[in-house]
C-alpha positions, 0 to 999 in steps of 0.5 A, a space after each residue: 303819492 300817485 293816486 293809483 299806488 296802494 299805501 303799501 306800495 308807496 311805503 315800499 318806495 320810501 328809502 330807509 337806506 338814505 338814513 343808513 348812508 347818512 349815518 355812515 357819513 357821520 361815522 367817518 365814511 369819506 365820500 368826495 364832495 362832488 360825489 356827495 353833491 351828486 348823491 344829494 341830487 339823486 335823492 332829490 330826484 328820487 323823492 320827486 319821482 316817488 312823491 309825484 302826484 299829478 299835473 295841472 294843465 290849463 285848457 287840457 282835458 282830464 284824460 290828456 292831463 292824466 296821460 301826460 302825468 303817466 308819461 311824466 311819472 316814467 320820465 321822473 323815475 327814469 331820471 332818478 335811476 339814471 342819476 344813481 347809475 351814473 354816480 355808482 358806475 352801474 349805468 341804467 342801460 345795464 339794468 335787467 328789469 324782466 317782467 313778462 306781463 308788463 312787457 306784453 302790455 308795453 308792446 301793445 302800447 308802444 306799437 305806434 312808436 315801433 312803426 316810426 321809431 327812427 324819429 325817437 331812437 337811433 343806434 343800439 337803442 333802436 336795435 334793443 327796442 326792435 328786439 323787445 318789440 319782437 319778443 326777444 327780451 322782456 326787459 322793460 328797461 328798454 321801453 322805459 329808455 325809449 319813453 324817457 328819450 321820446 318824451 324828453 325830446 318833445 315828440 312823445 304825447 299821450 295821443 301817440 300812445 293812446 295814454 288817455 285810457 286808464 289801462 294804458 296809464 296804469 301800464 306806464 305808472 307800473 313802469 315808474 314803480 318798477 324803476 323806483 323799486 329797482 333804484 331803491 334796491 340798487 342804492 340799498 345794496 351800494 350803501 350796504 357795501 360801503 365801509 366807514 
C-alpha cells in the first residue's frame, strides 16, 4: 500500500471478484488455457500495482525517488488496466474516466509535455491529448496513456513534470488509484457476466 492511500482506499482496491472467478472455474466454467494464463498475468500486475509501496534508488534525493515512485504508480496501474482490457476485448483506449478536478490538476502538471508532445506521443493520441489539454474532455485516461507511454520509452522524469513536490505526487497517485478502481470495476462486471 502506498503511504498516501488511506486504509479504506487500499481495501477498496482488493479484488474480491478474483475469488468468484476462481469459484466459477471450479464449478465448471471453461476458459481457454491461453486466456486463463493471461488472466493470471493480469492479476499479478494488478496486485503489484495495488501493493506498490516505494522505490529505492541509490544516490538519488528523496524527492526525486518519490517523484519516480508516483510516475511508476501510474505506469503499473495502467499496465494492469491495459492487460485486462486486452484480455476481455475492452481496450483501455476506450475507457472514459472523467474527473473534472483531477483533469484540471493534470493540465497544470502536464503543460511541459504539451509544449513538446511530439517527443512523447504521436498520431491519434497526440490529438486526444491536445483536446484534453485544451479542456475539450476531462477523461483522465488520456493523460494516463501519455504518462505511461512517455515513461515506458524513457523520456519522462520527475524533473520534467516537477513531480518532486508532494502535491504533484499526490495528483499522479490519484490517477493510479482511479485506474485501479476502474480496472477492478470492469473485472468484477466481466466475472459477473460469466456463466459456469
